N, C-alpha and C positions, 0 to 999 in steps of 0.2 A: 623641328624644335630649334628655337633660337634663344639667345640669352636676353635678359631684360634690357630695355632701352631706358636710359636715365636722362632726366632733364633737371638741372639744379640739384642733383643728388637724389631725386625722387623718381620712382618708376612711372613711366608714361603708360597710362591705361585708359580704356574707353570710359570707365566710370569717372576718372579724374577729368577727362575732357568734357564729359556731360555736365559735371558739377561746375566747371569753369564757365561753360556756355550758358547754362540755365541761371547762373548767378550774374550774368552780364559781363564777365571778364573776357571780352573778345580777344584782347592782345595775348592773354595767357592761352586761350584756346587755339589761337593761330600758331603760337610757338609750339604747342604740343602736337598739333596736326601737321604743321609744316606748310600750311596754306590758310587763306581766309575761309572761315566757315561759309558753306553755301547750302541752299536747298534747290532742288529742281522739280519740275512738274509741268503739267499742261495748263495753259492759260484758260480759265473758265470765265463765264459771264457772271459778273457780280451784280451789285445793286446799281452800278453805273453812277455812283455819287461823284466820283472823281471827274467824270466827263461833264456833269452838271456844274462843277466848280471851275472848270477850265483846266483841270489837271488830270488827264487820262491816266489810268493805272492798269497794269497787268496783274491779274489776281490768281493766286494759287490758294485754294481752300482745303486742299488735302493735308491738313496739319495733324491729323489723328495719330498719336503714338510717336510723333517726332520730338527729338530733343531740339529745343529752340531757345534763342535768347529771350529775355523778358519782353513783355509788350512795350512798344515804344517806337520811336522814329530813328532810323539809321541812315547813314551815308554808305553807299556801296556801288555795286555794278550789276547790270543785268546782261547776260550773254544770250544772244540770238544768232544761231548759225555761226557760232564761234567768234562773233564780233561783240565787243564789250561796250556798253553804254552806261555812263555815270547815272546813278539813280538815287532818288529819295525812297526809302523803303519803310513801310509801316507794318508792324505786327500788332494785331489787336482786334477789337470788336466794333470799332467806329462808334464810340459812345455818343458823339454829337448827333448821330442819326439813330440812336437807340438800338444799335446792332446787338445781336445775340450770338453770332457765329464768329469764332476766331479765324481770321484770314491773314494771309501775307500778300501785300500788294506793293508794287513798285511803279513809281512815276519816273519814266525814262526822260532825262533832260535832252532837249533838241531832237526829239523823236515823235513822229505823229502818224504811225502806221497801225493798222488793225493787227492784233496778235491772237485773237481767239483761235484756240486749237493748236497753237504753236507750243513746242516744247522749249522751255527756257530754264536758265540757271540764274538764281539770284544770290549774289555774294555780299555778305555783311562785313563792312570794314570799320565803321566807327559809329558809336552811339551818339545821338544828337539830343534827344529829350524823351521824357516819359509820355505815354499817351494820356490825353486829357479830354474832358468834355468842354466844348467851347460854348459861349453864350449865344452864338448865331452863326449863320453862313458866312457873313462878311469877315467876322473875326477869324473863322477857320481858314478862309481863303488867304487872308493876310499872313497867317502863321505858316501855311504851306509855301507861300512865296518866299518867306524868310528861310524856311527849311531848305528850299531849292538853292538859294544863294549861298547859304552856309555849306551845303553839300558841294557846290562848285569849288569853294575855297578849300574844303577839307580834302577833296579828291584830286587836287592839282597834282600832276605827276611830273617828276623830274628824274634825270639820271645824273650820276656823279662820274667825273673823270679824275682819277687820282694819280698824281705824278709820283712814281716810285722808282726813278732811274738813278738816284744818287749813289755816289761812292761813300765809303766809310772814313774818308780822310780826317774829318774833324774828330772822329772817335779814335783816331790812330789805329784803325783796324782794316783788315782785308775784307771783312764781312760787309755786304751792302748796307748802307745807312739804315734803310727801312726795316732790316731784320734784327736790328738791335732791340733788346727787350726793356720795357719799363713795366714794373709790377707784374712780371711774368708773361707779358704779351708783347709781341713785336709792334714796332711803331706803325707799320702799315695796317695791322689788324685793328689797332685802336682807331685809326682813321676810317677804316671800313665800317666798324661798329658805330661810329659817330654818324656816318652817312646814312646807315640803315635806320638809326633812331630818329634822324631828322626827316625820314619819310622817303628817302631815295628809292625809286623802283628797282634800279640796278646800278651796279658800279663797274666801271672799266678801269683797270689798273695798267698804267703805262710803265713798262720795265725797260732797263738799260743795262747798267753795270751788273755783271754776273746774273743776267736775266733768268737763267735756268734755276739758280738757287731760289730766287724770289718766287718763280712759278711753282717750284716744288713745295715751298713753304705755304703757298696759298691754296694748293690743290686745285679745285675746280674754279 
């Protein structure tokens, strides 16, 4: 038995996560889960429409009973043998081809190997657009190309290096400068929060003056 875990004053529960996910609130679902939502499964042979368009996709059609984001196009990653590939992900029925079955398919950027029978993990990071029926193949190809370019932009990764070695001289204090609080939060934690919200994959904090105090305040 463990006590309730709260986020923003509300209990974190599976029903709350499912509701955020199926409503398309990926950022909220990620916060509650502690990681980007993903599905895993074995790549099956679909209708091969992606290959005909010049955009091969890895298909997972075992969607029965799964909690999933709404139909549409997403930017994310596909993991194969623990290696991540930036991907354009589609959930839906391929209305342009009059599809009837809901599938999940991922077009891996800069990847051109066969994946049939492979076990993969598809991670959803950002919603791009709703699924729609296009007037023809060329119109669809142009849109997929645009989706791929937007995905490259959205999924650019960077890390942050935060200088946190200063003394508290200007504050006339023995406490390290970065541990002084503004609105209840230390200066260094405000900077870490800003880096995370800007999309930083990870942050490295460089400490100096009374380093052990700063390390203790930051925990992990």
